[in-house]
C-alpha positions, -999 to +999 in steps of 0.1 A: +664-015-324+645+016-319+618+017-291+583+023-295+565+049-278+530+041-260+504+067-251+506+053-213+532+048-187+543+012-180+559-010-157+596-007-144+616-037-142+630-044-110+670-048-118+682-049-085+673-016-074+647-028-050+663-053-025+632-077-026+641-099-056+607-117-055+596-081-069+597-083-110+577-052-117+565-022-102+544+011-110+528+041-095+492+046-096+498+082-078+483+078-045+491+041-045+518+016-061+513-018-075+542-045-071+541-079-094+561-110-081+555-149-091+528-153-065+509-120-058+501-088-069+504-062-041+485-026-039+501-003-014+493+031+000+517+063+011+504+068+046+507+104+058+528+110+089+511+132+114+531+158+107+518+161+073+495+188+065+460+168+054+454+190+024+488+183+009+501+218+013+538+219+014+565+244+018+586+236-016+619+250+002+610+227+036+623+191+043+597+163+028+584+148+058+589+112+062+557+090+052+551+051+050+545+031+025+516+007+037+504-027+024+467-022+009+456-055-008+473-082-017+458-098-049+461-140-052+450-159-082+439-191-063+447-225-076+472-212-101+509-217-104+536-197-098+539-179-130+572-157-134+558-122-148+571-105-180+573-074-198+559-066-229+559-035-253+594-022-241+592+017-239+617+043-250+626+060-215+655+048-195+657+046-157+691+050-137+693+046-102+723+054-081+710+046-048+735+043-015+772+045-011+779+011-029+783+015-065+776-023-069+740-016-060+737+012-085+717+004-118+713+017-152+695+015-184+668-001-165+638-006-187+599-004-184+572-020-200+535-012-215+522-046-200+531-071-173+518-105-183+510-134-168+509-164-191+489-198-183+479-188-149+452-214-157+450-238-185+445-216-215+446-184-197+468-156-191+463-122-176+481-089-189+482-057-164+485-023-179+475+014-171+448+035-189+445+071-177+465+061-146+438+033-139+452-004-132+432-027-157+440-064-166+430-084-196+417-119-187+422-140-223+408-168-226+417-192-254+393-214-270+376-242-245+395-226-216+374-225-185+364-188-170+354-205-134+389-213-131+398-179-119+395-171-084+407-140-073+410-134-037+420-098-019+438-105+011+438-071+035+401-062+023+382-061+054+349-070+034+338-074-001+303-060-012+284-050-043+274-012-050+245-018-069+257-008-102+276-041-110+309-033-095+323-045-061+333-024-031+370-037-017+368-022+019+405-016+033+415+004+065+425+033+044+396+035+021+376+021-007+390-001-036+364-007-066+365-036-090+347-036-118+346-055-151+345-033-181+341-040-217+347-077-227+352-095-262+348-120-285+362-107-316+340-077-325+311-088-305+307-073-268+302-099-239+282-090-208+306-100-180+305-093-143+319-097-106+308-129-091+314-138-052+325-173-051+339-171-010+351-147+020+369-118+000+372-139-035+360-129-066+353-148-098+338-139-130+305-148-153+299-137-189+265-141-209+263-150-244+299-164-245+309-189-273+335-212-256+351-219-291+360-187-297+389-166-277+377-147-249+391-112-234+376-099-201+388-066-189+384-057-151+393-025-139+407-017-104+402+018-089+420+032-061+395+063-055+392+074-020+422+059-008+441+083+017+479+093+013+497+118-011+529+121-030+547+148-047+576+160-071+591+190-068+614+206-098+641+234-082+657+243-117+657+236-154+683+242-183+677+240-219+696+221-247+705+238-279+684+212-295+655+221-273+657+189-248+648+199-210+668+189-184+651+191-147+662+184-113+647+187-081+631+161-058+605+138-055+586+109-027+566+092-057+570+054-052+579+051-089+607+070-080+621+045-052+644+060-024+663+035-011+669-003-017+638-023-001+617+009-009+587-017-014+588-025+027+560-017+046+585-004+072+603+017+048+598+055+056+610+074+026+621+109+024+628+120-012+655+116-035+671+140-058+661+133-097+672+144-131+649+140-159+653+147-198+628+155-220+631+153-259+629+182-282+597+180-290+585+174-253+566+144-260+588+115-245+611+114-215+650+105-228+657+092-194+653+095-152+681+094-131+678+089-091+701+098-066+693+094-033+701+079+001+685+067+031+673+102+043+661+133+022+681+146-008+674+172-029+686+185-063+685+223-063+704+236-095+715+222-128+737+229-156+750+213-191+787+212-201+800+213-240+798+179-244+762+172-233+770+161-193+748+171-168+761+188-136+738+191-106+738+204-071+715+202-039+716+192-005+717+158+012+709+144+050+716+110+038+751+095+053+750+068+024+744+096-005+761+082-038+797+096-038+823+087-062+861+079-049+882+100-043+856+123-035+867+161-021+843+155+006+833+122+020+818+131+052+785+144+058+777+169+090+746+175+093+725+190+060+754+187+035+756+200+000+765+179-028+775+182-065+773+153-088+780+152-126+763+128-151+770+117-183+751+130-212+727+097-215+721+102-175+736+064-170+772+070-159+778+089-126+811+105-136+816+120-100+800+128-071+808+144-039+798+163-006+803+198-005+805+216+033+815+215+066+807+212+102+772+228+100+746+231+074+756+233+040+733+236+006+742+243-030+719+269-041+731+275-080+759+258-104+772+269-139+795+257-163+825+277-181+835+268-218+861+243-205+842+225-182+850+240-153+824+243-125+812+270-106+790+266-074+774+289-049+757+280-020+745+287+017+766+279+047+768+281+083+804+260+086+834+283+098+851+256+083+843+253+045+852+263+023+887+250+032+918+276+035+895+301+013+912+322-016+890+350-008+871+360+028+855+387+039+835+392+070+829+379+105+815+345+102+784+345+124+748+338+110+750+320+073+774+332+047+777+327+010+801+307-008+815+303-039+836+273-049+853+267-084+856+230-092+877+212-118+856+197-146+865+162-136+856+169-098+890+160-083+899+196-076+889+226-059+903+256-077+892+286-054+869+289-023+853+322-016+830+335+013+811+364+012+802+371+051+780+397+068+788+391+105+756+410+115+730+390+096+725+365+071+732+361+033+712+340+007+725+332-028+703+325-056+720+322-088+755+323-104+768+328-139+804+331-155+811+352-186+840+343-214+872+351-192+861+330-162+848+360-139+820+346-117+790+366-107+768+361-080+734+373-070+713+368-039+697+386-007+714+399+027+705+415+058+737+423+071+749+457+076+785+449+067+780+427+037+814+431+014+811+457-013+836+477-031+841+514-034+829+534-062+797+507-066+760+515-071+753+513-031+776+502-005+754+500+022+721+483+035+691+505+026+666+484+039+657+452+060+674+433+031+690+443+000+698+422-033+736+422-037+754+417-072+792+404-068+817+401-094+843+375-083+878+376-103+889+343-125+914+335-100+889+340-070+915+360-049+893+395-054+861+410-058+858+429-089+829+444-080+803+439-052+775+461-048+739+459-030+707+470-049+675+483-029+656+506-009+640+510+020+624+481+024+630+446+011+646+431-018+660+402-029+678+392-062+668+356-077+685+354-113+711+369-138+721+366-170+760+382-184+761+396-218+794+394-237+803+427-229+800+417-188+768+435-180+747+419-161+707+417-163+691+411-127+659+398-118+640+397-082+617+413-062+613+444-040+587+459-015+602+491-017+585+526-029+619+540-036+635+512-057+662+529-078+653+545-114+618+533-113+592+560-123+569+575-098+539+559-117+551+526-109+566+530-075+546+504-049+545+490-017+537+462-028+560+434-039+567+438-076+594+421-096+622+442-105+643+439-139+677+458-136+707+465-161+742+466-141+770+481-164+802+459-166+820+476-133+791+479-111+791+516-108+758+522-128+725+513-134+720+515-167+683+507-168+656+493-141+617+488-144+591+471-125+567+444-139+536+433-122+498+443-114+481+458-081+491+427-063+523+406-055+543+397-081+580+379-077+603+374-107+626+340-103+643+334-132+659+354-163+669+343-202+683+363-229+682+348-265+708+354-293+678+380-309+679+402-278+648+393-259+647+390-224+621+369-205+615+368-167+595+341-151+580+339-121+550+339-102+519+367-096+487+366-078+477+402-094+446+399-117+458+429-138+490+418-149+498+445-175+496+434-213+494+397-204+474+373-218+460+349-192+461+311-199+441+302-170+415+278-166+379+295-170+360+267-150+368+276-114+381+313-095+417+317-104+441+309-073+463+335-056+495+323-072+498+318-109+530+317-131+539+347-152+565+349-181+570+388-195+594+391-228+612+424-232+634+438-254+670+435-236+682+469-247+655+490-242+628+469-213+602+472-232+575+446-230+569+424-260+545+401-247+534+385-213+516+353-204+500+343-169+495+307-165+478+285-144+448+268-131+421+266-100+448+261-075+484+273-070+515+273-096+551+287-090+576+293-118+611+283-109+632+286-141+634+299-179+655+288-206+658+294-245+667+269-275+685+277-302+656+289-320+648+312-296+615+295-281+613+302-242+608+274-218+588+278-186+597+253-158+576+254-128+551+235-101+518+234-102+488+221-078+461+226-104+445+196-116+432+218-145+466+233-158+463+242-196+481+211-213+484+205-254+506+175-245+507+151-218+534+126-213+525+094-200+542+096-170+529+125-155+493+134-148+473+164-135+471+157-097+458+177-066+494+179-051+525+195-063+537+184-100+559+195-123+552+218-158+572+225-188+558+254-208+573+262-243+563+296-256+573+312-290+581+350-289+570+375-311+599+391-333+619+420-316+604+445-340+567+435-330+560+442-297+524+438-282+503+465-287+472+454-265+475+432-237+441+412-244+457+395-274+487+382-288+484+403-319+495+374-340+531+374-334+529+353-301+518+315-305+515+292-274+541+261-285+537+228-265+525+230-230+539+196-214+527+184-178+557+167-162+548+155-129+552+120-121+525+108-097+492+099-110+465+105-083+435+086-079+413+111-061+400+128-095+388+095-110+354+088-113+338+048-111+339+039-148+316+017-164+318+015-203+290+023-226+287-008-248+268+011-273+297+036-281+318+012-302+343+017-330+360-011-347+398-016-341+420-050-342+441-054-311+474-072-309+488-080-275+513-107-259+488-131-260+477-129-296+458-107-322+419-097-316+396-081-339+376-060-314+356-034-306+364-008-278+346+020-262+348+061-277+363+084-253 
């Protein structure tokens, strides 16, 4: 049976992923959450700790600060019996929860529903809860002859209830005001005027004028969590695109609808975030699945790859002793912050393997990739002198932070090799990894070490600046370096991403602050930060071409991708108002943020610009990954804080909010033979495809108090769990 799609986010069934069995359903309301039990409905809010920035600004690489979930309001229907809530209208998305070490507690294929229904709360009266535009609404559905005065709603936790003078009720709480109001109510196609009535301390009922007791009645209250304190965020760190255009994302979330541990709805729980994997379908209009991996502390996904069977490999770091592992794991002991590597089945419902990767000190996975037979290549950062165990290649005195590269079998049961790249007089950070057709691994990143391991005859063997980019090629056996070179000028460089073509040449992007960056024309030299694109020969001895991208301010390249037609796209962030040849797809309603995302498409053979876009809103954006599909469409993945970030598709799970959220943008680049001639337009060749907001939190800070206009109506027929009604509704 095909699950229907709806235009609104739904309510997740508690299949045991939450420890409290009384909770039957729950949903995220952005700054708040709601849970449903047989006896009540509870609204809660996340309370920021004293360490939190009150403006929600947070370093995307910093650990998530613990924040406490606090109950806000408890909603009880006085005089009603205990009614088991049920779900109605099953949604397409499936959720999988790998929470804690014990597989018995893991839950897969957990469904969500468009509505939660309490049938026969009172004789002839049912209540149906649903979300519209992120607002929690509920319909009181009365059968003919039912008495509306039976309904008495008590709000425990409110210090006072008071009218606001506009027909709504203010529910005062310690964390801000909640607004309860009655929207449009109907009998058939006839609107009925209904409103709140105070019938006791913190108790509301309803009265309607002009209703016909012989006809069904539907009363439509709305709950606005409009000024409640607290905040949440969801951060994407990496993405990968399938050949069919499906998009897979990983990162971390502290949103309530991504519970971080069993019992996450406890008032005493202080979640610190969990790693997530989500899959968007090729249209960008629906989620296929969401999988959560986590334990009792902070867990972050940082990298993602697909194998030929569609299985999903993710890497990251965890501070949780009870992070979900499979037996036998390569490493089952956590020491401080530990790297992790996990592999999910193509549907996200199976945890094929999961293991720690690390030693006695701080370790984290930075990037993963997979070869044609499914073998997994991992690079990361380690401060542990005992990791990798018995390395097949190691050079340098291990003192500060080092680069590790390991090759893991497709089933996760064996480490094929372990490599350490260490400069004893400074720190190194890897950023990306790739593998060629014969199994050689390529790693790029940043070093500040005078003695970083390099090989003779390559482009540069000595540190020239404060930091240099490095590009290292490791033999298929992991026992030697095929080449290792530095790249940079007299200031600061970092390589952030690479693509390796079929001849073994490496296209590398990153950023530079050096005026003497190699092979850049004098007119493009700058002391300010610029994105670089460089092409290295297969043996690492020659810089075949290089150029800078950016305007008169700072521009940082973050990711690179090349399609089958030879078009190369670089994505990153910019605060240049004059990014060359760019079309600015940014909000015109307010001043542009200091940081927006950019995507520049070049001919890989010449590094000639085909087109460029700058995307964003009135706040901040960060681009983290770029990918292409079989048709050549380009996908830009990143994070935004802008509530006005442009979009033409909005997933029901995701909203524009005032906090970090995830976006996915699909672009259709121009034909290789038709480069853009005028940077002020697309010249008919580049068309903006689907812009998908993919952030899971629905913040309520932007919501206005809503009183529906009963004069603007259109006829329609609504079918719900309690029956079919011929009705009218307000026009949006």
